[in-house]
C-alpha positions as CSV (number, residue, x, y, z in Angstrom):
1,X,-22.7,3.4,18.2
2,X,-20.2,4.7,15.6
3,X,-20.0,2.6,12.5
4,X,-16.3,1.8,11.8
5,X,-16.8,-0.3,8.7
6,X,-15.8,0.9,5.3
7,X,-16.0,-0.5,1.8
8,X,-12.9,-0.8,-0.5
9,X,-13.5,-2.0,-4.0
10,X,-16.6,-3.8,-2.8
11,X,-14.8,-5.5,0.1
12,X,-16.1,-4.6,3.6
13,X,-13.4,-3.8,6.1
14,X,-14.5,-3.9,9.8
15,X,-12.5,-0.6,10.2
16,X,-10.6,1.6,7.8
17,X,-7.1,0.8,9.0
18,X,-4.9,-1.8,7.3
19,X,-1.2,-2.4,7.5
20,X,0.9,-1.5,4.5
21,X,2.8,-4.0,2.4
22,X,6.5,-4.4,3.3
23,X,6.2,-3.2,6.9
24,X,4.2,-6.0,8.5
25,X,5.9,-9.1,7.0
26,X,3.3,-11.8,7.1
27,X,2.1,-10.8,10.5
28,X,3.7,-13.5,12.6
29,X,5.8,-11.1,14.8
30,X,3.0,-8.6,15.3
31,X,0.6,-11.4,16.3
32,X,2.6,-11.7,19.5
33,X,1.4,-8.2,20.5
34,X,-2.4,-8.4,19.7
35,X,-5.1,-10.2,17.8
36,X,-4.6,-9.4,14.1
37,X,-8.3,-9.6,13.8
38,X,-8.5,-6.1,15.2
39,X,-7.1,-4.8,12.0
40,X,-9.3,-3.8,9.0
41,X,-7.0,-5.7,6.8
42,X,-3.5,-7.0,6.4
43,X,-1.5,-6.2,3.2
44,X,1.2,-8.9,3.2
45,X,4.8,-8.4,2.2
46,X,5.2,-7.9,-1.5
47,X,5.3,-11.2,-3.5
48,X,7.1,-12.1,-6.7
49,X,6.7,-15.2,-8.8
50,X,10.0,-16.6,-7.6
51,X,11.9,-16.1,-4.2
52,X,14.1,-13.0,-4.0
53,X,17.0,-12.4,-1.6
54,X,16.7,-8.6,-2.0
55,X,19.4,-6.0,-2.1
56,X,22.7,-6.1,-0.1
57,X,23.0,-4.3,3.2
58,X,22.9,-1.6,4.3
59,X,19.4,-1.3,2.9
60,X,17.4,0.5,5.5
61,X,18.4,3.6,7.5
62,X,16.7,6.3,9.5
63,X,16.4,9.9,8.2
64,X,14.8,12.9,9.8
65,X,11.0,12.2,10.1
66,X,11.2,8.9,8.3
67,X,13.3,6.1,6.9
68,X,15.0,5.3,3.6
69,X,14.9,1.7,2.3
70,X,16.1,-0.3,-0.6
71,X,15.1,-3.8,0.6
72,X,14.7,-5.0,-3.0
73,X,11.5,-7.0,-2.6
74,X,13.0,-9.8,-0.5
75,X,10.3,-12.5,-0.2
76,X,9.9,-16.3,-0.3
77,X,7.9,-16.3,-3.5
78,X,4.2,-16.7,-4.1
79,X,4.1,-20.5,-3.8
80,X,5.8,-20.5,-0.3
81,X,3.3,-17.8,0.7
82,X,0.4,-19.9,-0.3
83,X,1.6,-23.0,1.5
84,X,3.2,-21.5,4.6
85,X,1.9,-18.0,5.3
86,X,-1.7,-17.8,4.0
87,X,-3.0,-20.5,6.3
88,X,-1.5,-18.6,9.2
89,X,-3.2,-15.3,8.2
90,X,-6.5,-17.1,7.7
91,X,-6.7,-17.7,11.5
92,X,-7.6,-14.1,12.0
93,X,-10.9,-12.3,11.3
94,X,-9.6,-9.7,8.9
95,X,-9.3,-9.2,5.2
96,X,-6.2,-10.4,3.4
97,X,-4.6,-8.2,0.7
98,X,-1.7,-9.5,-1.3
99,X,0.8,-7.2,-2.9
100,X,2.5,-8.4,-6.1
101,X,5.4,-7.3,-8.3
102,X,6.5,-8.6,-11.6
103,X,9.1,-8.1,-14.3
104,X,6.6,-8.7,-17.2
105,X,2.8,-8.5,-17.6
106,X,2.8,-12.3,-17.9
107,X,4.3,-12.6,-14.4
108,X,1.6,-10.4,-13.0
109,X,-1.0,-12.6,-14.7
110,X,0.4,-15.8,-13.2
111,X,0.6,-14.2,-9.7
112,X,-3.1,-13.0,-10.0
113,X,-4.2,-16.5,-11.0
114,X,-2.5,-18.2,-8.1
115,X,-3.7,-15.7,-5.5
116,X,-7.2,-15.4,-6.7
117,X,-7.6,-19.1,-6.9
118,X,-6.4,-19.3,-3.3
119,X,-9.2,-16.9,-2.3
120,X,-7.5,-13.7,-1.1
121,X,-9.8,-10.8,-0.6
122,X,-7.9,-8.2,-2.7
123,X,-4.8,-8.0,-4.9
124,X,-2.6,-4.9,-4.7
125,X,-0.6,-4.6,-8.0
126,X,2.6,-2.8,-7.4
127,X,3.5,-1.0,-10.6
128,X,6.6,0.6,-9.3
129,X,8.9,-2.2,-10.3
130,X,11.4,-2.4,-13.2
131,X,9.8,-3.4,-16.5
132,X,12.4,-5.6,-18.3
133,X,10.6,-5.4,-21.6
134,X,10.6,-1.6,-21.6
135,X,14.3,-1.0,-21.0
136,X,14.2,-0.8,-17.2
137,X,11.4,1.8,-16.9
138,X,9.0,1.3,-14.1
139,X,5.4,0.4,-15.0
140,X,4.1,3.2,-12.8
141,X,5.8,6.0,-14.7
142,X,4.0,5.6,-18.0
143,X,0.3,5.5,-18.6
144,X,0.5,2.9,-21.4
145,X,2.5,0.5,-19.3
146,X,0.4,1.0,-16.2
147,X,-2.7,0.2,-18.3
148,X,-1.1,-2.9,-19.8
149,X,-0.3,-4.4,-16.4
150,X,-3.7,-3.5,-15.0
151,X,-5.5,-5.1,-17.9
152,X,-3.5,-8.3,-17.5
153,X,-4.1,-8.4,-13.8
154,X,-7.8,-7.9,-14.2
155,X,-8.0,-10.7,-16.8
156,X,-6.3,-13.2,-14.5
157,X,-7.8,-12.2,-11.1
158,X,-10.9,-14.2,-11.6
159,X,-13.2,-11.7,-9.9
160,X,-11.0,-10.8,-7.0
161,X,-10.8,-6.9,-6.9
162,X,-7.6,-5.5,-8.3
163,X,-6.1,-2.4,-6.6
164,X,-3.2,-0.6,-8.4
165,X,-0.5,0.9,-6.3
166,X,0.7,4.2,-7.7
167,X,4.2,5.7,-7.6
168,X,4.6,9.3,-6.5
169,X,7.7,9.6,-8.6
170,X,5.9,11.0,-11.7
171,X,5.1,14.4,-13.1
172,X,1.4,13.9,-12.9
173,X,0.0,11.0,-10.8
174,X,-3.5,11.6,-12.2
175,X,-2.4,10.5,-15.7
176,X,-1.4,7.1,-14.3
177,X,-4.6,6.9,-12.2
178,X,-6.7,7.5,-15.3
179,X,-4.8,4.9,-17.2
180,X,-5.4,2.3,-14.5
181,X,-9.1,3.2,-14.3
182,X,-9.4,2.9,-18.0
183,X,-7.8,-0.6,-17.9
184,X,-10.4,-1.8,-15.3
185,X,-8.8,-1.2,-11.9
186,X,-11.2,-1.6,-9.0
187,X,-9.3,0.6,-6.6
188,X,-6.1,2.6,-6.3
189,X,-3.6,2.7,-3.4
190,X,-1.2,5.6,-2.9
191,X,1.4,6.7,-2.3
192,X,4.3,4.4,-2.6
193,X,7.7,5.7,-1.3
194,X,9.4,8.8,-2.7
195,X,12.8,8.3,-4.1
196,X,15.5,9.8,-1.9
197,X,19.2,9.7,-1.0
198,X,21.5,10.5,2.0
199,X,25.3,10.7,2.1
200,X,27.6,10.2,5.1
201,X,29.9,13.3,4.9
202,X,32.7,11.5,6.7
203,X,32.9,8.5,4.5
204,X,31.4,10.3,1.5
205,X,29.4,7.1,0.8
206,X,25.6,6.9,0.4
207,X,24.1,5.5,3.6
208,X,22.4,2.8,1.5
209,X,24.3,0.2,-0.5
210,X,22.1,0.8,-3.6
211,X,22.8,4.6,-3.3
212,X,19.1,5.6,-3.4
213,X,16.0,4.3,-1.7
214,X,12.4,4.9,-0.9
215,X,11.5,7.6,1.6
216,X,8.6,6.9,3.9
217,X,7.4,8.1,7.3
218,X,5.8,11.4,8.7
219,X,7.8,13.5,6.2
220,X,5.8,12.3,3.2
221,X,2.3,12.8,4.7
222,X,1.7,16.2,3.0
223,X,2.7,14.7,-0.3
224,X,0.4,11.8,0.2
225,X,-2.6,14.0,1.2
226,X,-2.1,16.2,-1.9
227,X,-1.8,13.2,-4.3
228,X,-4.8,11.4,-2.8
229,X,-6.8,14.6,-3.2
230,X,-5.7,15.0,-6.8
231,X,-6.4,11.4,-7.7
232,X,-9.8,11.5,-6.0
233,X,-10.8,14.5,-8.2
234,X,-9.6,12.8,-11.3
235,X,-11.1,9.3,-11.1
236,X,-14.1,7.8,-9.2
237,X,-12.3,4.8,-7.9
238,X,-12.0,4.0,-4.2
239,X,-8.6,4.8,-2.7
240,X,-6.5,3.2,0.0
241,X,-4.4,6.2,1.2
242,X,-1.0,5.8,2.8
243,X,2.2,7.7,3.5
244,X,3.2,9.0,6.9
245,X,0.2,7.9,8.9
246,X,1.0,7.5,12.6
247,X,-2.1,8.9,14.3
248,X,-5.8,9.3,13.9
249,X,-5.6,12.9,12.6
250,X,-3.2,11.8,9.9
251,X,-5.6,9.1,8.7
252,X,-8.5,11.7,8.8
253,X,-6.6,14.0,6.5
254,X,-6.2,11.2,3.9
255,X,-9.9,10.3,4.2
256,X,-11.0,13.9,3.9
257,X,-8.9,14.1,0.8
258,X,-10.8,11.2,-0.7
259,X,-9.5,7.9,0.7
260,X,-11.9,5.2,1.7
261,X,-9.4,3.5,3.9
262,X,-5.8,4.1,5.1
263,X,-2.7,2.0,5.6
264,X,-0.1,2.3,8.4
265,X,3.4,1.4,7.5
266,X,6.6,3.0,8.8
267,X,5.0,3.9,12.1
268,X,4.9,0.1,12.9
269,X,8.7,0.1,13.3
270,X,8.5,2.6,16.2
271,X,5.2,1.2,17.7
272,X,3.7,-2.2,16.9
273,X,0.4,-0.9,18.2
274,X,0.3,2.1,15.8
275,X,-2.5,0.8,13.6
276,X,-4.8,0.3,16.6
277,X,-4.0,3.7,17.9
278,X,-4.8,5.2,14.5
279,X,-8.1,3.3,14.4
280,X,-9.0,4.6,17.9
281,X,-7.9,8.1,17.2
282,X,-10.0,8.2,14.0
283,X,-13.0,6.9,15.8
284,X,-12.6,9.5,18.5
285,X,-12.4,12.3,15.9
286,X,-15.5,11.0,14.1
287,X,-17.5,10.8,17.4
288,X,-16.4,14.2,18.5
289,X,-17.7,15.6,15.2
290,X,-21.0,13.8,15.6
291,X,-20.6,11.6,12.5
292,X,-22.6,8.4,12.1
293,X,-19.6,6.5,10.6
294,X,-15.9,7.0,9.9
295,X,-16.8,6.5,6.2
296,X,-18.6,9.9,6.4
297,X,-15.1,11.5,6.4
298,X,-14.2,10.3,2.9
299,X,-14.1,13.2,0.5
300,X,-15.2,15.7,3.2
301,X,-12.5,18.3,2.6
302,X,-13.8,21.9,2.2
303,X,-11.4,23.7,-0.2
304,X,-11.1,27.4,0.1
């Protein structure tokens, strides 16, 4: 029997496929289609310290081979998650990953304390958010800021593994990866969305109200594979690979590049069953190649 289990920052996932933050909500809608316990893990919608209404519409639109979004971190806030959503997610036999965003390092610290005390399995720290104290720069674009947030998160996570989510909108993603590692990160997740823009030639207006947004979907897979490979060569941390995964062979590419597990995001909008199909396709590929486990794929790329 093929072993589907993998380890991510010391956490054992029953299979290497999780759902990406922001695309699965808190799982309630998708639970009407299948048992969420079939997933390796659920990364809940990104949480902030206080409720956020998000950006004005239109804030999501299709584009060739993907979507653009500028949702703006709409969420009910961490306290509402703990009282209303976490009990629901705990019904299922799967790992719970919480994604957090903050305006200051102090906010990240408070979020980590609340979530770790509640017993989540892993905390994903989104460092692609505006840093108020640094003049609007994103934490994920400067090594020193990325390290500051990572260090704060680790200090307040009370032993729960901290996974830092890296932005692809940088000159060299390995610099940020090394900074996060040096500050104590237990794992890395990448890539976040790529900044993009589309304009309606007839109205001459951008198709998103905020003008620009994050590009995700099949179009970004080659960028994700390249960045996962680069980061895996630069730091020894486990990686949750994501970006354009819609089938088993996509997931295999990310794992061969160095990812220990993969996340499915945008594909969910077209097919709620996409994560399960990715899992099964990955297992079929591993069996066909005679591997004892899907974990054996990790880092197996053979460069020319």
